[in-house]
N, C-alpha and C positions, 0 to 999 in steps of 0.2 A: 475873740478867742475862738481859741480849739474846739472844739465838737468831736471831734474824729482825727483818725490822721493823716488823713487826706481836706479837710474842713473848716471851715473857719465860719462864724457868725460875729455882727456887730449887734451888743444889748444896751438896754439903756441903761442910765447910770444907775434906777435903782435896782435893776438886777443886778449891775455890775455889782454893787456893794455886798448884795446876799450869797455871790458869787465866791468874794473875797472873804467874808465873814461869814462862815457857813451857819444858817440856821438850825435850828434845837430838832425842826421837823423836815420833812423835804418839804418845799414849797413849791408849789404846782401851779407854772403859769400860763397855764393851756389844755384845755381836755381837746385833745385830738378825735377821740374814739370813743364809742360807745355801745356795748353790745347788752340787748335784752331780751327777755323773755316776758312778755307783760309787764308787769311792775319791777321785776325782780331782774340786777343787773348779772350780767354774765360776764361780761368784759371791761375793761375803762384802761384806754390808751391817755397819757399823759408827758404832759413835756414841765420837768421837775429841775431843781435848781435842789441838788443834794445837800443831806440835811451832813452835822459833824457825823452823827454815828455811823451813815450810810458812809462818807467818804472811810471813815478807819475798815468799814467791815470791808470794802470793796477801794482796789488800790485805785483801779480806772476810773472808780465814780470820783477822785480825789481830782485826776488825771484831764477829767471830762464830766465837772459839775454841774453841768448845765446837759440832761440827757434823756430820753426816752423810757418811762414805767410804765409797764402794763400789770396790768391788774388783774387777775385771775378770779369771780368765787366760786364758791359753792352749786353746781350744779351746771357747769361748764361742759363743753361735749369735748374740750384740747385735753392731752394730756399732759405727763408731768414737765416738772419747769426743769427740773434736772435735763429729761431726756430731751429737753428743745437746749438747753444749755450747752451738753453736747452734741448736738447736730448741726447749732450754730459755732463753735467753736470751731468744728472738723470743715463747714464750708467756710470759712474764714481763711483758713488755713488751704484750701483748694482754691479759692477765688482770688484771694487777695484784696477781702472786703473788710472792715471794719470787727473787731472781734467781741461779743455778747462783752458785757459790765460786768454781770452776774446775777443771779438769783435766789430767792430765801422765800419758803413757802410758795405762796401762789405769786408774787413778784418779780418779776422777769426784768431785766435793764438790757438795754442796748445804747452804743452811739448814736445822735440826732445825725438822719442826712437832712441838710438842706437845697429841699425841691420839690417834685411832685409824685404821685404816683403813676406808672406808664397810662394806665386807664384815661385819666384827666388827662393827658398828655392827645391821646390817640381819641378826643372828642371828632366828631358825632358818629363813631363806630361802635357796632355793638345792638343795633334796632334790630326789630321784628317789623314785618315780615325778614327772613335774610338777605334776600336779594335787596332792601331798600338800600344796601352799604354799598352798593354800586353805583349808585346816586350821588350817594357819601364822596364815594371817590371821586367819583367824575369833577368836585366841588374840590377838590383836592389843589391843592400851585403846587408845581414840580418842585422846587425847594422844600414845601411842604414835605411831601411826596416823600422825596429823597429823604430829608432827615429821618422821616419816623422808618424807614427802610435799613437805613444804618444804625439807628436804635435797635431794630427788631433784632435783626442779624448779633448786635450784641449779644440782646438774651440771648438765639440761640447760641451760643459759644460757652456762654455760663450752664446751663443746662448739660449744654454737653459735657461739658469739663467732670459738672456734679456728677453723671451717670458712669464715666467712665472712670471715676474715683470708687464707683459703688453707693452714690447716696444719690434717692433723688430730692425734689424740692416737696410734693405733699399737696402745693396748696398756691399751685403755678399760673394763679389768674393776674391778669396785667397789675392790679392795686397792690399787689405783692411785689413790683418791679418799680424803684424809686428814680427818677430822671434828677437827676442833682446838676446845678449851674454851676461851678465853678469850685474844681474843672469839672466840664460837660464828661457826666459819666450815668449809668444806670444801672442800679445794683440791685438786688432779693434783697428782702425781709420776711420776716413772720419761717422759720424751718421746726417750728412745732410739731408738723405732721406728717414732717421727712421720715422714710423707709430706710433703713439700710443693704444692702441686695444680699449681706448673709441671712438673716434674717429669715427671710422668705424663699419660696418657692421660684425656682428659673419663669415658671409664667406667671406667677403675681407677678415678678420683678420687669420682667417686658410688657405687663399692662400697666403699674406706676410709672415704667417711661414714657409709654405715649400718651398717659393721663396729664403728664409734665405741660406735652408737647402743644395740645389739643388747644389750648387758648392762644398761642403765639402761634399757628400755623393757620387757623382761621386768620390773623391777622396779618399775615404776608401772603393771602389768598387776595385779600380786602384791597391791597396796597399792589400786588398786582394788575388788580385792575383799573388803576390810575398808572401805572407805569409801563405797564406789560409784563411780558415772564424774563424774569429775571437770572442769573445764574446763581450758582454754589446749593450748598447742602440745605438751607431754608429753604429756600425757593422749589430745588427739586423736592423736596418732601413734603410740600403745602402742596404742589400739583398732587401728586402720587395718592394722596392722602386725602387727596379733596372731593369725592364720593362717600366717605368716613366722615365728611367734618360736617355738612351740610344735608339735609335733608335733599332738598333737591342740586346738585353741583352742578348743571347744565348750563343755568345760564351766569354763573361765572365762568366757566373757559370760553363763554364767547365772549364775556367781558373781557377776561386775558388776550384772547386771540382778537377781539375788535382794536385793542387798544393797542396794541404792536402794529397793525396793519393802518390804522390812524397815524401814528408816528411817521411812519415809512410812505406816507400819502403826500406829508405835510415834511418829507425830508424834500422830495418829490418836487412840490412845486416851487420849495424853496430856491 
């Protein structure tokens, strides 16, 4: 069954019966995320099958009855779901990604994206101390490093398009980019902290755009420790900002240079 304009999944017969005959209330298939403050819930993210009322209220819920429902509770630090709806809708137009399904009060609904968050695909990067990631880069196979680099370039393209359109992501951590299987793609999610250029000063806008790119630029440096210096906007910007990305940038510069030298030596020997 379709879960977005581009994605489909196979479901068990029991679930399919609920999809064909809508339940009285949203049926929770699985809880995918939960944020707590002590014993108090702040947010839950659930895979649900839409109820009859939900399908009547939101036309896209009737088209994609199996979808993702995010519920914010009192005390949350996030903004209004109406703002999230507006930002996600605009991002979907800029990036040609699935639009939001709808919102009501503290509940926000989006299409299901079959895949894994980019931070899980990127494992084991992100360890401390920072330069321990150079060893992780050394352990990558060529195919893995190249594949991750191409995904990272897609993220760069998406963020650049958003920024040119006057919109930041606002929380561009790697877990907020889903790597989808079929078709292969990487899709940004969670636009509730997005900022519009016209709503802030020029200085704040530049700062927010730079903050959007920081997690990705670190990944780009790690991957160039495995591949050597690359070409293009992502590669150039990551190396140019290396001093601001890391407490000690020299080990990473040396690793990138050493990798290029090692590859050249290998080619000469071959």
